[in-house]
C-alpha positions in Angstrom: -20.9 -66.7 2.6 -22.3 -64.2 5.1 -18.8 -64.1 6.9 -17.2 -63.2 3.6 -19.7 -60.3 2.9 -19.2 -58.9 6.4 -15.5 -59.1 6.2 -15.6 -57.3 2.8 -17.8 -54.6 4.3 -15.4 -54.1 7.3 -12.4 -53.9 4.9 -14.3 -51.3 2.8 -15.1 -49.2 5.8 -11.6 -49.3 7.2 -10.3 -48.3 3.8 -12.5 -45.1 3.9 -11.6 -44.1 7.5 -8.1 -42.7 6.8 -9.4 -40.6 3.9 -12.3 -39.3 5.9 -10.0 -38.5 8.9 -7.6 -36.6 6.6 -10.5 -34.5 5.4 -11.5 -33.6 8.9 -8.1 -32.9 10.4 -6.2 -31.3 7.4 -5.8 -27.6 8.2 -7.2 -25.1 5.7 -4.5 -22.6 4.8 -5.9 -19.1 4.1 -3.3 -16.7 2.8 -3.6 -13.0 1.9 -1.3 -10.9 -0.3 -0.7 -7.2 -0.1 1.4 -5.0 -2.5 2.9 -1.7 -1.4 4.2 1.0 -3.7 6.1 4.2 -3.3 4.9 7.7 -4.3 2.3 8.0 -7.0 2.2 11.4 -8.6 -0.2 11.7 -11.6 0.2 15.4 -12.2 2.7 17.8 -13.7 4.7 16.1 -16.5 3.1 12.7 -15.9 -0.2 14.2 -16.8 1.3 16.0 -19.7 2.7 12.7 -21.1 -0.7 11.1 -20.8 -2.3 13.9 -22.5 0.2 14.0 -25.3 -0.2 10.2 -25.8 -4.0 10.4 -25.6 -3.8 7.6 -23.0 -5.3 8.3 -19.6 -3.9 4.9 -18.4 -0.4 5.6 -19.7 1.4 5.8 -16.1 0.2 2.3 -15.2 0.6 0.5 -18.6 3.8 -1.5 -17.6 2.8 -2.3 -14.1 -0.9 -2.7 -13.8 -1.0 -6.5 -14.3 1.6 -6.9 -11.6 -0.2 -4.6 -9.1 -3.5 -6.5 -9.6 -1.8 -9.7 -8.5 -2.6 -9.2 -4.8 -5.7 -9.2 -2.6 -4.8 -5.6 -1.5 -2.7 -2.9 -3.2 -1.8 0.1 -1.1 0.1 3.3 -2.2 0.7 6.9 -1.5 -1.3 9.3 -3.7 0.9 12.4 -4.0 -1.7 14.7 -5.7 -5.3 15.8 -5.3 -7.8 14.8 -8.0 -9.7 17.9 -9.2 -12.2 18.3 -12.0 -10.7 21.4 -13.6 -7.1 20.4 -13.2 -5.2 22.3 -15.9 -2.1 21.0 -17.5 1.0 22.2 -15.6 4.7 21.6 -16.4 6.5 22.9 -13.4 6.3 24.0 -9.8 5.3 22.1 -6.7 1.5 22.5 -6.8 0.2 19.1 -8.1 -3.1 17.9 -9.3 -4.5 15.4 -11.8 -7.8 15.0 -13.6 -10.4 12.4 -12.8 -9.8 10.8 -16.2 -6.1 10.2 -15.5 -6.9 9.1 -12.0 -8.8 6.2 -13.5 -5.4 4.5 -13.8 -5.6 3.8 -10.1 -8.6 1.6 -10.8 -7.1 0.1 -13.9 -4.1 -0.9 -11.8 -6.2 -2.5 -9.1 -5.1 0.0 -6.3 -7.5 -0.6 -3.4 -6.3 1.8 -0.8 -4.2 5.1 -0.9 -2.9 7.3 1.9 -3.5 11.0 1.5 -1.2 11.8 4.3 1.4 13.8 2.6 2.6 17.4 1.8 0.7 17.7 -1.5 -2.9 16.5 -0.7 -3.7 20.1 0.4 -2.3 21.7 -2.8 -5.8 22.7 -3.9 -7.1 23.5 -0.4 -10.1 22.0 1.3 -12.1 22.0 -2.0 -9.3 19.9 -3.6 -9.4 17.4 -0.8 -13.1 17.0 -1.0 -13.0 16.5 -4.7 -10.3 13.9 -4.3 -12.3 11.9 -1.7 -15.4 12.2 -4.0 -13.6 10.7 -7.0 -11.9 8.0 -5.0 -15.3 7.0 -3.4 -16.8 6.9 -6.9 -14.1 4.5 -8.0 -14.4 2.4 -4.9 -10.9 3.3 -3.7 -10.5 3.6 0.0 -8.4 6.3 1.6 -6.6 7.0 4.9 -4.7 10.0 6.3 -6.8 13.0 5.1 -7.8 13.9 8.7 -6.6 12.1 11.8 -8.3 14.4 14.3 -10.6 11.8 15.7 -9.7 8.4 17.1 -10.2 5.8 14.3 -11.0 8.4 11.7 -9.8 7.3 8.3 -9.2 3.8 9.6 -9.8 1.3 6.8 -10.3 -2.3 7.6 -10.3 -5.0 4.8 -10.9 -8.6 5.6 -9.2 -11.2 3.4 -9.8 -15.0 4.0 -10.8 -14.3 7.5 -7.9 -12.0 8.4 -8.6 -8.4 9.2 -6.1 -5.9 7.9 -6.2 -2.2 9.2 -4.7 0.8 7.4 -3.7 4.2 8.8 -1.7 7.1 7.3 0.3 9.9 8.9 2.2 12.9 7.6 5.2 14.4 9.4 6.5 16.7 6.7 4.9 19.7 8.4 6.1 18.8 11.9 5.7 16.3 14.7 3.2 18.0 17.0 0.6 15.3 16.5 2.8 12.3 17.2 1.3 11.5 20.6 -2.2 11.6 19.1 -1.1 9.4 16.3 0.4 6.9 18.6 -2.8 6.8 20.6 -4.7 6.2 17.3 -2.4 3.2 16.6 -2.9 1.8 20.0 -6.7 2.3 19.7 -6.9 0.7 16.3 -4.8 -2.4 16.9 -7.4 -4.4 18.8 -9.9 -4.1 15.9 -7.6 -5.9 13.5 -5.3 -8.9 13.1 -2.6 -6.9 11.2 -2.2 -3.1 11.5 -0.4 -1.4 8.6 0.8 2.2 9.0 1.7 4.5 6.0 4.1 7.3 7.0 5.2 10.5 5.1 8.5 11.6 6.5 12.2 11.8 6.2 14.8 13.9 4.4 14.5 14.1 0.7 17.1 12.5 -1.6 18.8 10.6 1.3 19.3 6.8 1.3 19.2 6.4 5.1 16.4 7.1 7.6 17.0 9.9 10.0 16.7 9.7 13.8 13.1 10.9 13.9 12.0 8.2 11.5 13.8 5.5 13.4 12.6 6.5 16.8 9.0 7.1 15.6 8.8 3.8 13.8 9.9 2.0 16.9 7.3 3.9 19.0 4.7 3.0 16.4 5.5 -0.7 16.7 5.5 -0.5 20.5 2.0 0.9 20.2 0.7 -1.9 18.0 1.8 -1.3 14.4 2.7 -4.5 12.5 3.9 -3.1 9.2 5.3 0.4 8.6 5.6 1.7 5.0 7.3 5.1 4.5 7.3 7.6 1.7 8.5 11.1 0.8 12.3 11.0 0.4 12.0 10.1 -3.4 14.9 7.7 -2.8 14.6 4.1 -1.6 15.8 4.0 2.0 17.0 1.3 4.4 14.9 -1.5 5.8 14.7 -2.6 9.4 12.9 -5.2 11.6 12.1 -4.1 15.0 10.4 -6.4 17.4 10.1 -8.7 14.3 8.0 -6.1 12.5 9.0 -4.9 9.0 9.8 -1.2 8.6 10.4 0.2 5.1 11.6 3.8 5.7 11.0 4.8 2.1 10.0 2.9 -1.0 11.1 5.8 -3.2 9.2 6.9 -6.2 6.8 4.7 -8.1 5.1 7.1 -10.6 6.8 10.5 -10.7 8.4 12.8 -13.2 11.8 13.4 -11.5 13.9 12.3 -14.5 16.9 14.3 -13.5 18.7 11.6 -11.5 19.1 7.9 -11.4 18.0 7.6 -7.8 14.7 9.4 -8.4 13.9 7.0 -11.2 14.3 4.0 -8.9 11.7 2.6 -6.6 10.8 -0.5 -4.6 7.5 -2.4 -4.6 6.9 -4.9 -1.8 4.6 -7.9 -1.8 3.8 -9.5 1.5 2.1 -12.8 2.0 0.2 -13.4 5.3 -1.2 -16.6 6.7 -3.7 -15.4 9.2 -1.8 -12.8 11.1 1.6 -14.2 10.4 3.9 -12.7 7.7 5.2 -15.7 6.0 6.9 -14.1 3.0 8.1 -10.7 1.8 9.2 -10.1 -1.8 10.9 -7.0 -3.0 10.8 -5.8 -6.6 12.9 -3.0 -8.0 11.2 -0.5 -10.4 12.8 1.9 -12.8 11.3 4.8 -14.8 12.9 5.0 -18.2 10.1 7.2 -19.6 8.4 10.2 -17.7 5.9 8.8 -15.3 5.8 5.2 -16.6 7.7 2.8 -14.4 8.6 -0.8 -15.0 9.2 -3.8 -12.7 12.7 -4.7 -13.5 13.7 -7.5 -11.1 13.0 -9.3 -7.8 15.6 -8.6 -5.1 
């Protein structure tokens, strides 16, 4: 009788061992997703449409749910946010109101780059107001002032992986390139994945120019893991250099350039990381059938 009991106990323990072993050895997969958009301009006619429709969230109505479907969403904010922004229909001096800028929060945008040729449209005061409103809405920003090493360097940790973000503007010249490369090199050791937003290139061109290509390669050589470009208002070519993804331009995301098909188009990219490894990159075309209100139309 005792032998039978002991045998039964041994059999029960052996049955549990494989299950217990699997629990110990099975790796835990921690993934993180990041969505990247093209230019976001919430002023001029985009602001006018939102006012006319009495809907401050109008620009993001068709894309917010998609943009929220990531751990981090990163875009280029192409206008300052100022409290007394007046309605403006034309020209190249952009601003939007704090109320319409609430769409950024509504759409789940976590980080914006201010490194572009319109952030300074309302001078230093406009920049300070923009930062104030972004901070109030818990939106991080990069690229407003890259004068000091690691200034405007945002780090967000998702499931144990540290993602770093930087932003640089080359529409006014390339004098600061060496400084920017130093900042990339200095920032890389602090994170697992370093993402660089760049404002550059020739407007209304489908192919990156020589400066973009050479600079992107230098950035990767200095520690950039992902490069996301803006400014041309058209989607430009994609390249991998040293196995690192380079999107030279994602085109327009939210804009009021309704005068051509190419300026109505954009690209949204969703990257999935497992630790520091990029395991999947998904591309989604966007199209803007109505002023300032894009739609996700298909995966590429």
